[in-house]
C-alpha positions as CSV (number, residue, x, y, z in Angstrom):
1,M,152.9,-190.6,17.9
2,Q,153.1,-190.4,14.2
3,R,152.6,-187.1,12.4
4,K,153.5,-185.7,9.0
5,I,156.7,-183.8,8.4
6,R,156.1,-180.1,7.7
7,V,158.5,-178.5,5.2
8,L,158.8,-174.9,4.1
9,V,160.3,-174.4,0.6
10,G,161.6,-170.8,0.2
11,K,163.1,-168.8,-2.7
12,P,165.0,-165.9,-1.0
13,G,166.8,-163.2,-2.9
14,L,166.4,-162.0,-6.5
15,D,166.4,-165.5,-8.0
16,G,163.5,-165.8,-10.4
17,H,163.8,-169.5,-11.3
18,D,161.5,-171.7,-9.2
19,R,160.9,-174.7,-11.4
20,G,163.3,-176.9,-9.4
21,A,161.8,-175.7,-6.1
22,K,158.3,-176.7,-7.4
23,V,159.6,-180.1,-8.5
24,V,161.1,-180.8,-5.0
25,A,158.0,-179.5,-3.3
26,A,155.8,-181.8,-5.3
27,A,158.1,-184.8,-4.6
28,L,158.0,-184.1,-0.9
29,R,154.2,-183.8,-1.0
30,D,153.9,-187.1,-2.8
31,A,156.1,-188.6,-0.1
32,G,153.4,-187.8,2.5
33,M,154.8,-184.5,3.8
34,E,153.0,-181.2,4.3
35,V,154.7,-178.6,2.1
36,I,154.4,-174.8,2.2
37,Y,155.9,-172.8,-0.7
38,T,156.7,-169.2,0.0
39,G,157.0,-168.0,-3.6
40,L,159.6,-165.9,-5.3
41,H,161.7,-163.0,-4.1
42,Q,161.4,-163.6,-0.4
43,T,163.7,-161.9,2.2
44,P,165.4,-164.0,4.9
45,E,163.1,-162.3,7.5
46,Q,160.0,-163.3,5.5
47,V,161.2,-166.9,5.2
48,V,161.9,-167.2,9.0
49,E,158.6,-165.5,9.9
50,A,156.7,-168.0,7.7
51,A,158.6,-170.9,9.2
52,L,157.7,-169.7,12.7
53,Q,154.0,-169.2,11.9
54,E,153.6,-172.5,10.1
55,D,155.5,-174.4,12.8
56,V,157.6,-176.3,10.3
57,D,160.2,-179.0,10.9
58,V,162.4,-178.3,7.9
59,V,163.3,-175.1,6.0
60,A,164.5,-175.8,2.5
61,L,166.0,-172.9,0.5
62,S,166.5,-172.9,-3.3
63,I,169.2,-170.5,-4.4
64,L,170.4,-170.3,-7.9
65,S,171.7,-166.7,-7.9
66,G,175.1,-167.4,-6.3
67,A,174.2,-165.7,-3.0
68,H,174.2,-168.9,-1.0
69,M,177.1,-167.8,1.2
70,T,175.1,-164.8,2.3
71,L,171.5,-166.1,2.5
72,F,172.1,-169.4,4.2
73,P,174.0,-167.9,7.2
74,E,171.6,-165.1,7.5
75,V,168.5,-167.4,7.6
76,L,170.3,-169.7,10.0
77,N,171.1,-166.8,12.4
78,L,167.5,-165.5,12.2
79,M,166.2,-169.0,13.0
80,R,168.4,-169.2,16.1
81,E,167.2,-165.8,17.2
82,R,163.5,-166.8,16.8
83,G,163.9,-170.1,18.7
84,L,164.1,-172.4,15.7
85,E,167.6,-173.7,16.3
86,D,166.2,-177.3,16.6
87,R,164.8,-177.2,13.0
88,L,166.6,-178.4,9.9
89,L,167.9,-175.8,7.4
90,T,168.7,-177.5,4.1
91,G,168.3,-176.6,0.5
92,G,170.0,-176.7,-2.9
93,G,171.0,-174.8,-5.9
94,I,174.3,-174.0,-7.7
95,V,176.6,-174.5,-4.8
96,P,180.2,-175.6,-5.1
97,A,181.4,-178.5,-3.0
98,E,183.8,-176.3,-1.0
99,D,181.0,-173.9,-0.2
100,M,178.8,-176.8,1.0
101,Q,181.5,-177.9,3.4
102,T,181.9,-174.3,4.7
103,L,178.1,-174.0,5.3
104,A,177.9,-177.4,6.9
105,G,180.6,-176.2,9.4
106,K,178.3,-173.3,10.3
107,G,175.3,-175.5,11.0
108,V,173.6,-175.8,7.7
109,G,172.3,-179.2,6.7
110,R,173.1,-181.2,3.6
111,L,172.8,-179.2,0.4
112,F,171.8,-180.7,-3.0
113,G,173.2,-179.5,-6.3
114,P,171.8,-179.7,-9.8
115,G,170.8,-183.2,-11.0
116,S,170.2,-184.5,-7.5
117,S,167.5,-187.2,-7.1
118,T,164.3,-186.2,-5.3
119,Q,164.4,-189.6,-3.7
120,D,167.7,-188.7,-2.0
121,I,166.1,-185.5,-0.6
122,I,163.2,-187.4,0.7
123,E,165.3,-190.1,2.4
124,Y,167.6,-187.4,4.0
125,V,164.6,-185.4,5.4
126,R,163.0,-188.6,6.8
127,E,166.3,-189.8,8.4
128,W,166.8,-186.4,10.0
129,F,163.2,-186.4,11.4
130,A,163.6,-190.0,12.7
131,S,166.9,-189.1,14.5
132,K,165.2,-186.0,16.1
133,H,161.8,-187.5,17.0
134,G,162.2,-191.2,16.8
135,A,161.4,-193.7,14.1
136,D,157.9,-194.2,15.6
137,A,157.0,-190.6,14.7
138,L,157.5,-191.3,11.0
139,T,154.4,-191.9,8.9
140,P,154.7,-194.7,6.4
141,L,155.4,-193.7,2.8
142,P,152.3,-193.6,0.6
143,A,151.8,-196.3,-1.9
144,P,153.2,-195.4,-5.3
145,R,150.7,-194.4,-7.9
146,P,149.8,-197.2,-10.3
147,V,151.2,-196.8,-13.8
148,Q,149.0,-197.9,-16.6
149,P,151.0,-200.2,-18.9
150,P,151.0,-199.1,-22.6
151,S,148.9,-201.1,-25.0
152,I,150.9,-203.6,-27.1
153,A,150.4,-203.2,-30.9
154,G,148.8,-206.1,-32.5
155,S,147.1,-207.4,-29.3
156,E,143.7,-206.6,-30.8
157,P,142.3,-206.4,-34.3
158,V,142.9,-203.3,-36.2
159,S,139.3,-202.9,-37.0
160,S,138.3,-202.9,-33.4
161,R,141.0,-200.3,-32.5
162,V,139.8,-198.0,-35.4
163,A,136.2,-198.4,-34.3
164,A,137.1,-197.5,-30.7
165,R,139.0,-194.4,-31.8
166,K,136.5,-193.1,-34.4
167,P,132.8,-193.3,-33.7
168,A,130.5,-194.3,-36.6
169,R,129.2,-191.4,-38.6
170,T,125.5,-191.0,-39.1
171,A,124.5,-191.1,-42.7
172,A,122.9,-187.8,-43.8
173,V,119.5,-188.0,-45.6
174,A,120.0,-186.7,-49.2
175,T,117.9,-186.3,-52.3
176,P,118.3,-189.1,-54.9
177,R,120.6,-188.4,-57.8
178,R,117.8,-188.7,-60.4
179,A,115.6,-186.3,-58.5
180,R,118.3,-183.8,-58.3
181,A,119.1,-184.1,-62.0
182,A,115.4,-183.7,-62.9
183,S,115.0,-180.6,-60.8
184,S,118.1,-179.0,-62.3
185,A,116.9,-179.8,-65.9
186,R,113.4,-178.4,-65.1
187,A,115.0,-175.2,-63.9
188,R,117.0,-174.9,-67.1
189,T,114.0,-175.4,-69.5
190,Q,111.7,-172.9,-67.8
191,P,111.8,-169.5,-69.7
192,K,112.9,-166.6,-67.7
193,R,110.2,-164.0,-67.1
194,A,111.1,-160.5,-68.3
195,A,111.0,-158.0,-65.5
196,S,108.1,-155.6,-66.0
197,R,109.3,-152.0,-66.2
198,P,107.0,-149.4,-64.8
199,A,105.7,-146.8,-67.3
200,R,107.1,-143.3,-67.1
201,P,104.5,-140.9,-65.8
202,S,103.4,-138.0,-68.0
203,G,104.3,-134.3,-67.3
204,R,101.0,-133.7,-65.6
205,A,101.4,-136.8,-63.4
206,R,104.8,-135.6,-62.4
207,V,103.5,-132.2,-61.6
208,A,100.7,-133.7,-59.5
209,A,103.2,-136.0,-57.8
210,A,105.3,-132.9,-57.0
211,G,102.4,-131.4,-55.2
212,G,101.0,-129.2,-58.0
213,R,104.2,-127.4,-58.6
214,A,105.7,-127.4,-62.1
215,T,109.3,-128.2,-62.3
216,T,111.8,-125.9,-64.2
217,R,112.0,-128.5,-67.0
218,T,108.2,-128.5,-67.5
219,R,108.1,-124.7,-67.6
220,T,110.8,-124.5,-70.2
221,K,108.9,-126.9,-72.5
222,A,105.6,-124.9,-72.1
223,R,107.3,-121.7,-73.0
224,S,108.9,-123.3,-76.1
225,R,105.4,-124.5,-77.3
226,K,103.8,-121.1,-76.9
227,A,106.6,-119.4,-78.8
228,A,106.2,-121.9,-81.7
229,R,102.4,-121.3,-81.9
230,R,102.8,-117.5,-82.1
231,R,105.1,-117.8,-85.0
């Protein structure tokens, strides 16, 4: 019976770089596998617990911090304790060749270093699954996505390419040039109206506007006039 391969991609330890893990996870997904990504800064216990709950076939660890000689054996021991010894533990990162051989002797699967092809990882996982469950359990690889060929320059007229890129602009309705010139000349010839200045109210009007109370200035003028008359 055919079924999809379930893969758990984990980032244990303090490593904060997960771009490579995401690229591998996307490649495995495009190859028809079900991929679960744990995220950054996972402990070995969290990785194994997630693998147990998700019932995965493959546990793939990405380690770039240099702690591969500690994290891979610890995850492998936890998998054996939780009954996952029949699952594949693989991964990659900055791992020297001699460390890969040492980890392989302990039961860790094939490890992939920087620059490895995602196609090699896919083939390795599928070959392991076929050896474990039979070739009939493998699902066929999905068809590759069609790639649209780039357009060849000169295959169509330049005018048609320009018309396709830039839509035609709608002409704006504007006033004729002569009408604009006439309106501006008419505005220049018309005389400017002088602004009418309101007349200044008399003293009595100001007193009335002030509510019948004479201001200090008005009182001073009145006293001056009385003094002049007495003289």
